[in-house]
Backbone as CSV, one residue per row, in Angstrom:
resi,resn,N_x,N_y,N_z,CA_x,CA_y,CA_z,C_x,C_y,C_z
1,UNK,15.296,14.428,6.081,15.619,13.056,5.684,17.014,12.961,5.080
2,UNK,17.518,11.743,4.989,18.854,11.529,4.442,18.924,11.913,2.975
3,UNK,17.848,11.758,2.216,17.850,12.141,0.802,16.564,12.871,0.456
4,UNK,16.582,13.595,-0.656,15.422,14.355,-1.114,14.534,13.462,-1.965
5,UNK,13.265,13.296,-1.600,12.415,12.373,-2.341,11.933,12.900,-3.681
6,UNK,12.209,14.143,-3.985,11.736,14.668,-5.256,12.824,14.741,-6.320
7,UNK,14.054,14.413,-5.969,15.147,14.521,-6.938,15.893,13.195,-7.043
8,UNK,15.775,12.519,-8.172,16.424,11.226,-8.358,17.934,11.329,-8.206
9,UNK,18.516,12.450,-8.560,19.964,12.628,-8.458,20.437,12.589,-7.010
10,UNK,19.558,12.895,-6.061,19.964,12.905,-4.659,19.501,11.666,-3.899
11,UNK,18.998,10.659,-4.607,18.515,9.437,-3.958,19.655,8.727,-3.238
12,UNK,19.348,8.171,-2.072,20.327,7.376,-1.343,20.448,6.022,-2.036
13,UNK,21.677,5.590,-2.320,21.862,4.341,-3.056,22.889,3.426,-2.406
14,UNK,23.250,3.676,-1.172,24.252,2.858,-0.499,23.626,1.762,0.346
15,UNK,24.430,1.231,1.247,23.973,0.241,2.216,23.929,0.898,3.585
16,UNK,22.769,0.833,4.219,22.601,1.373,5.568,22.300,0.195,6.482
17,UNK,23.293,-0.249,7.245,23.126,-1.351,8.191,23.030,-0.753,9.584
18,UNK,21.838,-0.819,10.162,21.622,-0.275,11.498,22.282,-1.085,12.589
19,UNK,22.750,-2.296,12.279,23.434,-3.158,13.239,22.623,-3.300,14.532
20,UNK,21.274,-3.374,14.360,20.309,-3.535,15.450,20.263,-2.340,16.404
21,UNK,20.751,-1.190,15.960,20.648,0.031,16.753,19.267,0.656,16.551
22,UNK,18.934,1.623,17.394,17.649,2.319,17.344,17.853,3.777,17.003
23,UNK,17.044,4.282,16.082,16.998,5.718,15.801,15.715,6.222,16.421
24,UNK,15.808,7.247,17.258,14.610,7.761,17.917,14.603,9.282,17.919
25,UNK,13.402,9.819,18.155,13.251,11.259,18.267,13.103,11.994,16.949
26,UNK,12.958,11.291,15.844,12.795,11.927,14.538,11.410,12.562,14.453
27,UNK,11.347,13.762,13.920,10.044,14.421,13.732,10.100,15.275,12.479
28,UNK,8.933,15.656,11.994,8.849,16.477,10.788,7.841,15.892,9.826
29,UNK,8.024,16.178,8.545,7.062,15.705,7.547,7.583,14.518,6.741
30,UNK,8.851,14.131,6.934,9.421,13.008,6.198,10.099,12.038,7.149
31,UNK,10.215,10.783,6.718,10.882,9.775,7.521,12.388,9.881,7.425
32,UNK,13.066,8.793,7.811,14.523,8.781,7.824,15.109,9.014,6.433
33,UNK,14.548,8.360,5.426,14.996,8.531,4.037,13.857,9.133,3.227
34,UNK,14.162,10.082,2.368,13.156,10.618,1.455,12.990,9.712,0.249
35,UNK,14.099,9.434,-0.467,14.072,8.624,-1.683,15.296,7.719,-1.685
36,UNK,15.062,6.420,-1.840,16.162,5.471,-1.963,16.025,4.752,-3.295
37,UNK,17.151,4.538,-3.958,17.151,3.885,-5.267,18.373,2.982,-5.339
38,UNK,18.135,1.665,-5.458,19.240,0.720,-5.512,19.952,0.575,-4.180
39,UNK,19.255,0.833,-3.093,19.854,0.811,-1.762,19.554,-0.495,-1.025
40,UNK,20.264,-0.693,0.073,19.991,-1.758,1.024,19.871,-1.102,2.395
41,UNK,18.740,-1.358,3.061,18.517,-0.838,4.412,18.170,-2.043,5.274
42,UNK,18.927,-2.246,6.367,18.696,-3.452,7.162,19.040,-3.260,8.634
43,UNK,18.427,-4.143,9.450,18.753,-4.263,10.871,18.646,-2.951,11.638
44,UNK,17.505,-2.295,11.517,17.309,-0.978,12.118,15.983,-0.936,12.859
45,UNK,15.967,-0.265,13.995,14.732,-0.055,14.743,14.466,1.445,14.807
46,UNK,13.201,1.817,14.580,12.767,3.218,14.684,11.849,3.312,15.903
47,UNK,12.100,4.308,16.758,11.334,4.478,17.979,11.080,5.963,18.216
48,UNK,9.963,6.283,18.852,9.609,7.669,19.192,9.716,8.613,17.995
49,UNK,9.170,8.188,16.876,9.149,8.996,15.660,7.741,9.572,15.510
50,UNK,7.645,10.866,15.269,6.352,11.531,15.084,6.428,12.325,13.785
51,UNK,5.659,11.879,12.776,5.677,12.544,11.477,4.316,13.114,11.137
52,UNK,4.320,14.178,10.361,3.079,14.740,9.824,3.223,14.788,8.309
53,UNK,2.459,13.948,7.611,2.527,13.905,6.152,1.954,15.167,5.540
54,UNK,2.662,15.725,4.572,2.178,16.914,3.878,1.245,16.505,2.751
55,UNK,0.285,17.363,2.413,-0.746,17.000,1.443,-0.216,16.747,0.034
56,UNK,0.934,17.261,-0.314,1.435,17.079,-1.679,2.536,16.025,-1.771
57,UNK,2.744,15.268,-0.693,3.869,14.340,-0.715,3.475,12.959,-0.232
58,UNK,4.390,12.038,-0.353,4.218,10.685,0.160,5.235,10.445,1.260
59,UNK,4.759,10.022,2.414,5.656,9.845,3.550,5.535,8.457,4.145
60,UNK,6.623,7.988,4.713,6.683,6.762,5.473,7.698,6.956,6.579
61,UNK,7.575,6.214,7.667,8.469,6.415,8.799,9.907,6.038,8.443
62,UNK,10.109,4.964,7.686,11.462,4.617,7.259,11.851,5.391,6.002
63,UNK,10.978,5.384,4.988,11.294,6.119,3.760,10.022,6.508,3.006
64,UNK,10.132,7.535,2.198,9.013,7.971,1.373,8.887,7.089,0.137
65,UNK,9.915,7.077,-0.695,9.902,6.313,-1.948,11.102,5.375,-1.997
66,UNK,10.857,4.113,-2.375,11.944,3.136,-2.499,11.846,2.456,-3.856
67,UNK,12.888,2.604,-4.661,12.965,1.943,-5.963,14.154,0.999,-5.970
68,UNK,13.928,-0.216,-6.467,14.999,-1.214,-6.618,15.841,-1.324,-5.339
69,UNK,15.152,-1.393,-4.221,15.791,-1.366,-2.908,15.433,-2.617,-2.116
70,UNK,16.353,-3.063,-1.259,16.101,-4.174,-0.354,16.065,-3.657,1.072
71,UNK,14.957,-3.957,1.767,14.775,-3.553,3.161,14.533,-4.826,3.959
72,UNK,15.318,-5.036,5.024,15.133,-6.257,5.815,15.483,-6.029,7.283
73,UNK,14.811,-6.803,8.135,15.115,-6.783,9.557,14.877,-5.455,10.243
74,UNK,13.931,-4.670,9.763,13.649,-3.360,10.359,12.359,-3.407,11.184
75,UNK,12.320,-2.605,12.247,11.156,-2.521,13.120,10.781,-1.063,13.338
76,UNK,9.491,-0.772,13.155,8.920,0.535,13.489,8.036,0.254,14.706
77,UNK,8.465,0.665,15.901,7.737,0.243,17.093,6.498,1.087,17.379
78,UNK,5.749,0.692,18.404,4.449,1.315,18.695,4.557,2.726,19.254
79,UNK,5.758,3.197,19.558,5.909,4.587,20.002,5.978,5.542,18.807
80,UNK,5.956,5.016,17.590,6.016,5.827,16.365,4.610,6.152,15.874
81,UNK,4.468,7.338,15.275,3.169,7.713,14.719,3.363,8.615,13.508
82,UNK,2.336,8.593,12.668,2.326,9.466,11.495,0.903,9.978,11.325
83,UNK,0.779,11.282,11.128,-0.520,11.935,10.963,-0.584,12.511,9.565
84,UNK,-1.679,12.234,8.877,-1.828,12.736,7.519,-3.010,13.681,7.415
85,UNK,-2.771,14.816,6.812,-3.834,15.774,6.492,-4.010,15.811,4.978
86,UNK,-4.092,14.638,4.357,-4.300,14.561,2.916,-3.152,13.945,2.153
87,UNK,-2.052,13.586,2.830,-0.889,13.001,2.159,-1.060,11.505,1.962
88,UNK,-0.364,10.965,0.991,-0.247,9.525,0.823,0.780,9.050,1.841
89,UNK,0.414,8.080,2.686,1.354,7.633,3.710,1.331,6.120,3.887
90,UNK,2.415,5.606,4.390,2.541,4.205,4.778,3.382,4.125,6.030
91,UNK,3.119,3.150,6.880,3.861,3.026,8.132,5.354,2.826,7.921
92,UNK,5.737,1.913,7.043,7.142,1.674,6.731,7.610,2.620,5.624
93,UNK,6.900,2.586,4.504,7.239,3.408,3.339,5.952,3.807,2.633
94,UNK,6.004,4.892,1.901,4.831,5.289,1.134,4.724,4.433,-0.126
95,UNK,5.778,4.400,-0.939,5.726,3.674,-2.207,6.973,2.834,-2.433
96,UNK,6.731,1.590,-2.873,7.798,0.679,-3.269,7.664,0.402,-4.757
97,UNK,8.764,0.448,-5.487,8.772,0.090,-6.901,9.961,-0.825,-7.145
98,UNK,9.683,-2.046,-7.610,10.752,-3.000,-7.889,11.620,-3.308,-6.685
99,UNK,11.046,-3.269,-5.506,11.806,-3.443,-4.262,11.391,-4.721,-3.539
100,UNK,12.219,-5.138,-2.583,11.919,-6.288,-1.739,12.012,-5.875,-0.285
101,UNK,10.970,-6.209,0.478,10.944,-5.957,1.917,10.701,-7.301,2.584
102,UNK,11.545,-7.640,3.558,11.330,-8.909,4.254,11.727,-8.794,5.723
103,UNK,11.020,-9.588,6.525,11.308,-9.707,7.955,11.263,-8.368,8.683
104,UNK,10.259,-7.549,8.379,10.083,-6.254,9.036,8.754,-6.217,9.795
105,UNK,8.719,-5.431,10.871,7.517,-5.274,11.690,7.194,-3.796,11.823
106,UNK,5.914,-3.451,11.610,5.442,-2.077,11.809,4.322,-2.123,12.840
107,UNK,4.496,-1.378,13.934,3.480,-1.307,14.994,3.038,0.131,15.226
108,UNK,3.299,1.008,14.281,3.024,2.442,14.410,1.532,2.753,14.433
109,UNK,1.221,3.915,14.971,-0.137,4.438,14.915,-0.245,5.426,13.769
110,UNK,-1.288,5.269,12.956,-1.499,6.146,11.799,-2.821,6.869,11.988
111,UNK,-2.774,8.198,11.916,-3.965,9.032,12.066,-4.255,9.701,10.732
112,UNK,-5.470,9.478,10.190,-5.863,10.069,8.910,-6.902,11.147,9.159
113,UNK,-6.540,12.380,8.869,-7.465,13.504,8.982,-7.902,13.872,7.574
114,UNK,-9.118,13.552,7.231,-9.584,13.762,5.869,-9.423,12.484,5.071
115,UNK,-9.567,12.576,3.789,-9.565,11.402,2.922,-8.172,11.128,2.369
116,UNK,-7.264,10.763,3.231,-5.891,10.504,2.836,-5.682,9.026,2.559
117,UNK,-5.410,8.623,1.322,-5.133,7.213,1.028,-3.883,6.757,1.770
118,UNK,-3.920,5.535,2.302,-2.770,5.054,3.050,-2.751,3.536,3.112
119,UNK,-1.665,3.032,3.651,-1.519,1.624,3.961,-0.801,1.526,5.287
120,UNK,-1.224,0.610,6.123,-0.578,0.480,7.422,0.903,0.192,7.296
121,UNK,1.238,-0.678,6.371,2.622,-1.074,6.150,3.236,-0.238,5.025
122,UNK,2.590,-0.275,3.858,3.026,0.471,2.679,1.777,0.962,1.962
123,UNK,1.790,2.192,1.449,0.635,2.659,0.693,0.548,1.947,-0.664
124,UNK,1.627,1.972,-1.462,1.568,1.396,-2.801,2.809,0.553,-3.079
125,UNK,2.577,-0.690,-3.538,3.670,-1.595,-3.884,3.539,-1.968,-5.357
126,UNK,4.460,-1.488,-6.170,4.465,-1.741,-7.617,5.600,-2.687,-7.976
127,UNK,5.264,-3.875,-8.477,6.297,-4.825,-8.877,7.262,-5.146,-7.755
128,UNK,6.788,-5.131,-6.547,7.631,-5.348,-5.374,7.207,-6.602,-4.634
129,UNK,8.073,-7.045,-3.723,7.790,-8.204,-2.890,7.845,-7.803,-1.426
130,UNK,6.838,-8.239,-0.670,6.829,-8.056,0.779,6.681,-9.450,1.369
131,UNK,7.689,-9.872,2.132,7.773,-11.261,2.591,8.017,-11.308,4.104
132,UNK,7.340,-12.241,4.788,7.556,-12.494,6.219,7.503,-11.217,7.047
133,UNK,6.500,-10.399,6.845,6.411,-9.119,7.537,5.075,-8.978,8.254
134,UNK,5.018,-8.032,9.202,3.853,-7.879,10.070,3.478,-6.404,10.222
135,UNK,2.149,-6.133,10.165,1.632,-4.836,10.601,0.728,-5.107,11.787
136,UNK,1.061,-4.508,12.937,0.244,-4.676,14.128,-0.034,-3.336,14.810
137,UNK,-0.115,-2.303,14.007,-0.400,-0.971,14.506,-1.871,-0.617,14.378
138,UNK,-2.153,0.668,14.415,-3.530,1.149,14.306,-3.648,2.190,13.196
139,UNK,-4.797,2.184,12.535,-5.135,3.218,11.564,-6.456,3.803,12.027
140,UNK,-6.466,5.124,12.277,-7.686,5.786,12.732,-8.000,6.958,11.816
141,UNK,-9.242,6.993,11.332,-9.691,8.105,10.500,-10.651,8.981,11.275
142,UNK,-10.477,10.283,11.159,-11.383,11.205,11.856,-12.693,11.371,11.098
143,UNK,-12.695,11.023,9.831,-13.898,11.096,9.000,-13.951,9.865,8.131
144,UNK,-14.389,10.033,6.895,-14.388,8.920,5.943,-12.975,8.752,5.395
145,UNK,-12.542,7.513,5.218,-11.232,7.280,4.613,-11.414,6.523,3.300
146,UNK,-10.507,6.777,2.352,-10.610,6.182,1.014,-9.306,5.479,0.636
147,UNK,-9.409,4.483,-0.227,-8.256,3.788,-0.784,-7.190,3.453,0.272
148,UNK,-7.644,2.843,1.335,-6.746,2.502,2.429,-6.791,1.003,2.677
149,UNK,-5.616,0.426,2.852,-5.513,-0.980,3.203,-4.828,-1.103,4.544
150,UNK,-5.308,-2.012,5.358,-4.680,-2.213,6.659,-3.219,-2.577,6.535
151,UNK,-2.888,-3.375,5.519,-1.494,-3.745,5.278,-0.933,-2.922,4.118
152,UNK,-1.541,-3.044,2.945,-1.106,-2.298,1.757,-2.316,-1.625,1.122
153,UNK,-2.187,-0.351,0.776,-3.282,0.367,0.129,-3.536,-0.135,-1.280
154,UNK,-2.506,-0.131,-2.127,-2.602,-0.596,-3.511,-1.444,-1.554,-3.758
155,UNK,-1.754,-2.763,-4.228,-0.713,-3.756,-4.437,-0.701,-4.240,-5.878
156,UNK,0.465,-4.219,-6.483,0.705,-4.795,-7.794,2.009,-5.577,-7.703
157,UNK,2.045,-6.534,-6.779,3.260,-7.298,-6.563,2.958,-8.531,-5.744
158,UNK,3.948,-9.043,-5.036,3.833,-10.258,-4.254,3.844,-9.937,-2.766
159,UNK,2.859,-10.453,-2.051,2.844,-10.396,-0.593,2.770,-11.841,-0.129
160,UNK,3.787,-12.305,0.633,3.831,-13.705,1.052,4.194,-13.825,2.527
161,UNK,3.483,-14.706,3.234,3.757,-14.985,4.645,3.739,-13.727,5.504
162,UNK,2.792,-12.859,5.265,2.671,-11.616,6.017,1.438,-11.670,6.912
163,UNK,1.476,-10.907,7.988,0.387,-10.894,8.962,-0.090,-9.469,9.190
164,UNK,-1.420,-9.312,9.177,-2.053,-8.058,9.587,-2.809,-8.368,10.873
165,UNK,-2.383,-7.782,11.970,-3.097,-7.969,13.232,-3.394,-6.620,13.886
166,UNK,-3.459,-5.591,13.057,-3.729,-4.252,13.540,-5.217,-3.960,13.588
167,UNK,-5.540,-2.679,13.672,-6.944,-2.270,13.661,-7.106,-1.038,12.789
168,UNK,-8.314,-0.909,12.200,-8.614,0.224,11.341,-10.012,0.722,11.703
169,UNK,-10.107,1.974,12.127,-11.396,2.556,12.492,-11.563,3.911,11.815
170,UNK,-12.804,4.201,11.446,-13.139,5.489,10.822,-14.647,5.658,10.859
171,UNK,-15.108,6.858,10.532,-16.540,7.128,10.459,-17.158,6.362,9.302
172,UNK,-16.462,6.338,8.163,-16.944,5.610,6.980,-15.735,5.185,6.143
173,UNK,-15.923,4.121,5.354,-14.861,3.587,4.503,-15.328,3.567,3.051
174,UNK,-14.462,3.981,2.105,-14.742,3.880,0.686,-13.557,3.210,0.021
175,UNK,-13.774,2.090,-0.625,-12.721,1.322,-1.292,-11.574,1.045,-0.322
176,UNK,-11.899,0.439,0.800,-10.911,0.097,1.828,-10.972,-1.392,2.109
177,UNK,-9.883,-1.916,2.622,-9.808,-3.331,2.972,-8.933,-3.507,4.199
178,UNK,-9.235,-4.543,4.971,-8.422,-4.809,6.155,-7.009,-5.209,5.779
179,UNK,-6.821,-5.830,4.606,-5.460,-6.247,4.244,-4.912,-5.409,3.080
180,UNK,-5.469,-5.561,1.888,-4.960,-4.804,0.734,-6.092,-4.394,-0.169
């Protein structure tokens, strides 16, 4: 990833304008950014991304952790996927804190092996805003899944004008919701 998600000193804090370009072929255990703080990420499409979340980390296709960051006009298309064997994961990002996300679409496929908490769009949103955004991907659990939301796993912020039109299937659900 562009930055290390475990070290605040290495957080990405600039402006990344994709200018409607596509980043494709990314693979590994982390998305494009590990940790962003005070950054702006906009106008970017992610395609053909295949990630495997590690059990001790939080992963998202665009970024793992976003603090005080603005994300807009980004698309994670249906050729993207993330597989979790116990990691906290989200289609766009794992965790947002004090951030704003608007006008983004996530159509990724999420595979949960074991009881990995997740969110189709974002796993956890703390004091953040998600506006005019869509999750239309899939979440599939091989067994029972816990603390999973089709759109957001755990929300402590504002979600406005957002659409969940994806699907979530598993053997059993514990503390799960189609939206949040």
